[in-house]
N, C-alpha and C positions, 0 to 999 in steps of 0.2 A: 561640359554637355554629356549628357543619358546619351548613353549607344546602345544599340543590342544587336546581339550575331545573328544574323539566322540564316538561310538558305536558298537555291531556288526551290518556288513554288507555283500553285498557280495565284497568290496571294502576293505573292514577290519574286517575278517572272527574271530573274538577274542571274543571268549561271555560275556558279561558282561563293564563294560565301563574300558578305558583303555586311557595311556596318549599316543597321538601317538608324535615320536618328528621332527621338521620341514623338516627333510632330507625323513622321508615318504610319507609327503605332498607331498614335489616337485616330488618325483618318481610318484603318483598317476598324480598328474596333467600332468608329463611328457608324463605315461601311455595312459591320453585325448588328448591330441596334437595327438599323433601317434595312434590312432585309426581312421584308413583315413575312415572309414564305418558309426562313429559317426561324425565328422566334415564334410564328403558328404552331409549326411543327414540332418544336420545341417544348414548348408550354403545353400542348395537347397530348403528348408522350412524358416529356419528361417529369412536370408538374405530380400524378398520379403513381407514381412509378416513387418519385419523392418521400409522397406522402406515403405510402404503403412502406417504403422503406421504414420511414420513422417511424410509422407505426410499431412495425416489428420489433424496432428497436428499444420504443416508448415499452413492449412487452416486455423483454429483457430486462429492462430498468426496473419496473413493476418488479419482476420476478426476484431482483436481485436486492432491492432496499426492502420489500416483506421478507423474505428470507434474512436480510440480514439483521433482523429484530433479532434472528434467534441466535447471532455469533456468529465470531469468525467461522470457527469449523465449518458451520454451514453455508459462507459463504463461498469455501475453499471447496467444500465437497462438491456442491451443486457446478460451482465453477468448470472446475475439472471432468466433469458427469458431460457436460454442456462441451468438455472439447475433444471428445468420443463425438459428442452428435455433429461439432462444426466440421469434423472431417468427415462425416458422409454428407453433408449437405452440401462442404466445397463438392465431392463428387457429381451431387445430384447439379447443384451450379456449372458444372464443369459440360458433364453430358449435355442438358438443357440449354445451353450457353450456346455450342459448339453447331446443336441442331438450328436455335435460332439463328446464327448465319446463313444458312439455308431457305429457314424459312421467312424470312425478314427482303430476302433476295427472290425467291420466290413469288413472294405476295407481290414485291416492287415489280417482276415480270409477270404475273395476272396468272399463275400456273394452282389455282386453288387447290388441283389433287395432288400435285406435289408439294401442298401446305401440308395438308391432312394426312399422308402417310408421312413425311419428317416427323409430324409428331406424334404418329405412331410408333416411329423408331425408339425415339426420346421416354417416351413413356413404357414403352416395354425395358427398357435396359436400368430405367431409374426404377422401374415396379422389381425388376429381379436381383438389382443392387439394394436396393430395403429389405428385401429379406435375409440376407447374409447377412448385413450389418444388426436387425433386428435380434437373428440368432444368437450373436456372440454379445450384445449388450444383455439381450433378456440370459441368458443360461452360465455367462461368466461376468457378472456387473463388477466383482470383487478383484478380478485380474487387471479388466483395464483402468480401472480406477488407480490399481498399484501402479502401474506405467507412469505414473505422476507423483504418487509419494507414498509415503511408509509409514504417516500419520496416520496411528489407529479412529480416531476419530472423527476424522475426514475419510477416509478407507469407506467406512461403514455406514456413512452417510449419504456421502457419493454412490455409492452402490445400489443405498435402495432408491435414492432419485432415478438412476442411469434403467435398474430393471423394468420400472416401470413407463418410466417415456420408450423404451424400447417397441412401445405400442404403434408412437405415435410413427413410426420412420417407413410405413408401405402409405399410411395416408398422405406425408407429406412427401411421396414419387411422386403419389398421383394432380395434390395440388400443386406442387411447383411445375411439375408438367406443363401441365395447363394452363396456370401463370402465365409461364418465356415463351410460348404458343402464343397466347393472348396478346401479351404487349409485342411479340415481333408481327401483329396484323395488327396496331397500333389501337388495340383494343387494352386499353392502361387502367382506364377505370374500374373494371371486373378485378380483376387480381387485389388492388385499391379497397374496396368494398368490402371483398373475402379478407381484408387481412383486419379493417376497422371491427367486423365483427366477433374475429377471433380473440382483439384485443380486449372489447366489451367483455365476452365469454369469459375469458381469464380471469383477468383484474378481476371479475365478479367471486368468482370461484376460489382465485385465490385465498381472498379476502376470507370467506365462509369456512375455507376446508384447512387451512394453516393454522388461523387463532381459532376453530369450532366455532363461531358468532350463527346465533339464530338458532339453534338446535343443533347445526352439524356438527359432526364429530372435530378435534381438535386434534389433525394430524402432521403437523408442522413441516417439513420438507417432501413426505410425500401425497401432504395436499396438495401442494403446488406442481407435485409433477401430475397427480390424477388432472385435479385441473388444467394443466397443459395438454395431457387425453384428449379431456371430452371437448376443449376449442380447439383441437386440429378437427376434430371430429365434425365437429358443426362448420368449421373453411372447407374442407373438403368437398361433405353434400352441397353446400352452397353452391361451391367451385360447379361441381358436377350438373346441377341444377341447374346454371345460367346459360352454361353452356350447350344445353338441350336444346335452349329455347332458338324458335329459327330466324330470328333477326341476327343472332349469335354469328359470326364471320366463322366458326371452329362446329357448327351444328349440321353436322354431315353425320350420313350413319356409322355406326361405331367401325363396321366391316372396312369404308373408306378409309381410317385412322390403320387399319393392321393388311394394307391390299400390296404392301411393299415384297421387294425379291430379296433373294440376299444381293444383286448386282445391285439394286436399288442403298441397300445397307453400306453395302461398301463403298461408294461414293460419297454418300452423308460421313463417316468414319475415316472419311480420307481428310475431312478437314475437323473431323467435331475430336478424333481420338489424342492432338496433341493438346487438344484446349480440356480435356477429361486426364490428360497426363498432369497438363500443368497445374491443374489446382488440388488431383492427388497430390503431386508432390511437394506442393506449395502448402497445402493441410501439413500434409509430415514434418514440413520446415517448420512451421508455427508449432506445429508439438511438440521439436526440441528448443525453440525458444519457452515452453513451459517449463519443461524440462529444466532449462538454466533456471531460470526464472524461480522456480520450484528447492532449487539449492540454497537462497536466501531463507526458506525458512517459509513459515503457513502466511506470518505477519505480510512479509513482502509480495506472496504471491495476492493474498486479498488485496493489498494496497493497488495491483496490476489489474486485479480480476473488476473495481470499483472504475478503474483509469478504462480501459476496455469497453465497457459499458454504457458509459458515459461520451467515450471516442466515434462508438458506433452511433449515436443519433444524432452527432453532427458531420459524421461521413456519408451521413444519406445521401448529402446533397450529390457525391462523386458517385456513388453508383446510380443516382437518377440522369444524373449527365451521362453518364458512362452509358447506359443502357438504352436512354434515347439516342445517344449517338452511333452507337450499335446497328439501332433499325434504320435510324436517318439515312447512315452510312449505305447499308445493305438494300434498302428499296431503290434508293441513288442509283447504286450500282449495279443490280438487277433490272432496274429501268436503261442502264446503259449508258444515265448522265455521268462519265467520270468527273469533268471537270465542275460538277455540283457537290462528288465525291469529297473532292481535295478542299474545296472551298470552305464545306460543311467541319469538315477535323481541322482547319484552324480556326475556323471561329468559337469550338467548342474547347479546343485549348487554351484560346485566349479567357474562354470564362472559365473553366476550373484552375486558372491560375490566382483570376482576382477572386471569384468565391472561395477559396483557397486560402489564403490571404486575412481575408473577412472574416474566416469562420476560425480560423486559427487563433486571432486575439483575441476572440470571442470567449475561445475558450480557458485562455490563457488568465482571461478576467475574472470570468464564473468559479473557476475551477475551485476557491475556497468556501465560496456557497453553499457548492452540488455536494463536496464532500461531506457535511453536514446532512442530509439525509438519511445515510448511513450511523448503525449503531455498531461504531467501530472506536480503537484507542487511540489517542493524539494522536500516536508512532504512527499506526497505519495510514491516518488524515495528511499527516506530514506527507510520507512519502508518496499517496497517491496524487496531492497537488501537486507535488514537482514532479512527477512521473506526465502528468497532464499538461505541463509548462511542456515537458520536451516535446512531447505529440503536438501541439500548438503549432509548435517552431517549423514542426516537419510538413504541416498540412495540407501548407502548396502544392510541395512535390509529391506528395502522397497521393492526394487529388488529382493532379496531371498526369501522373501513370497510371491510376486506375481510370481514367478516362484513356489513354493513351491503348491499354490491353483490352479493357471489357469495349470500347467504342469503335478506335480507329482501326484498330491491330484486329480485332476479333470480327470487325464491320467489314470490313477489307479481305478478310478471309485470310487474313498474311498469321496462321494461329501457330505454325512452325516456330518463327521469329518471334512472339508474343512470348514462347515454351519458354526458348532458351535465355530471352531476356528475362526475365521473372527468376527464373528458379537457378542461374548462375548469379543473380544477384544474391541470391535470398542465402545460398549453399555454399558459396565463396566469399559473403562476406557479412554477410546478416547472423548464420548460424555461428560462425569462428567467433564473432568480436562478442557475441551472449556468453560462451564458455570460458572466454578468454574475461570477460570482466567479473563472472560470480566464483569460476572454479579454479584461477590462478589469480589475479589481481583482487577479489576478493570485494568490489567496489558496490555501494549502496544499490538496493533496486532502481533507482531514476536514471543513475549514469548509466548502467548495464543498458537501460531503452534508449537513452543517447546514441551508443555505441550502434548497437539492433540499426537504429532509424537511421543511419550514415548510410544504410545500402538503397534509398530513396536518392542519392546524390548518383551513383552509379547507374543507377534504373533509369533515371530522368536521360543521363548523358545518350543511351543505346536506344532509348525513345525516340529525343526527337532528331537523334539523327537516321533513322528509317523514315519517320513522319517529312522529313526534307529528301529524303532518295525519290519519295511515290512507288517506291513497288513492294508496298504492303497495299495497291486496290488490285481487287481483283474477279473478274464477275466471273461467279462458280454455277452459274445456269444457264450461259449463254446457248448451249445446247439442251436440246430436249432430254427431261429426265427419263432415267432408267427404271 
């Protein structure tokens, strides 16, 4: 008989660990499906976020496919340049996710003034961080790429791409802050529309500027970079224009955004800083993975880059469910409805596991067809298919862990535990195994990816342990804002 190990929760009100039979699990899932309030909130918040992330991942896929026509060195060079941008984006994600915890709870409480001030804090930090990252990428792009590889052609291509896209960093900061604030007040359609417009502009300009069509100059990789700059400018212009409309929840005078004082910033940063540190340290950990993968050669990293591009397209559901979960749980806690937050956390876990199993199997089945889109050697295709197989194998755990961190723990303000759980798994499990696999055992790249993926098992153990404890749920806005 199938059994599942669980512990005390609002769904399973039995003290201590118990064995739950399959019929009970089915009953709980049926309750989730029948909960119209939950399904309605999930669809209205989650689907636009999923679509937005799918668009963003499609944008990256279009870039890699088009640039892939130029050869392996171009894929690797742009991939390594995007690794630097990835670190920056994760810092933005950490800053704005931490602030989003407060925005969601203030919105649930009905304190719009504090919503605006919190958005202003996130916007200020994000913008000044963008200037620092842009300066390094703009003035020392070669040094940034040499951190990952010594291949002369890859360094040259990556540096030329990075120096141009450094112009997008301040634009990305503004767009990111406004998008996260919009999602936290349940206005998820706006970021989705902005991303759709950006995708259309970027795809068209990629075609024109990479290959020199319809009289445009043939710029190759630099053309892709300029297409990204223009698309990002269009995106942020749309976001600013839309948030200034009267019907928009964020359409307050600009001075409202920046009316915060040091005491308010200190309150926000108490919960936000662990999220920022989490994303920054995780980005460094992922960068160490790249260094480990790069030891296997340009071809091996090209296989990983192809896999990661496709993986992101499948993984958008995790970020959609996680982002929706963070908003829904945060709103419930801000309203003072603790039991509702607990119930939603369990429902979201069920959903992430089932979705992860389905998407993982789909990725495994489609990987041989997907790699044919890329103009690479048969050896790279062989490695990429096997990398995607192992990614698919761990998809359910990976999605569930993302939900725990982005949705449950951060939505409940339990950001320190999320930090310890994720960074401990990366630095104590993933990173050591990556270098053991490449530097010591000299394994094929797909087996190295398998070793790294085992960190998800460790992460899942501590995530579910915290979920069962209920200690993750905190009402951060029960007192009046400073």
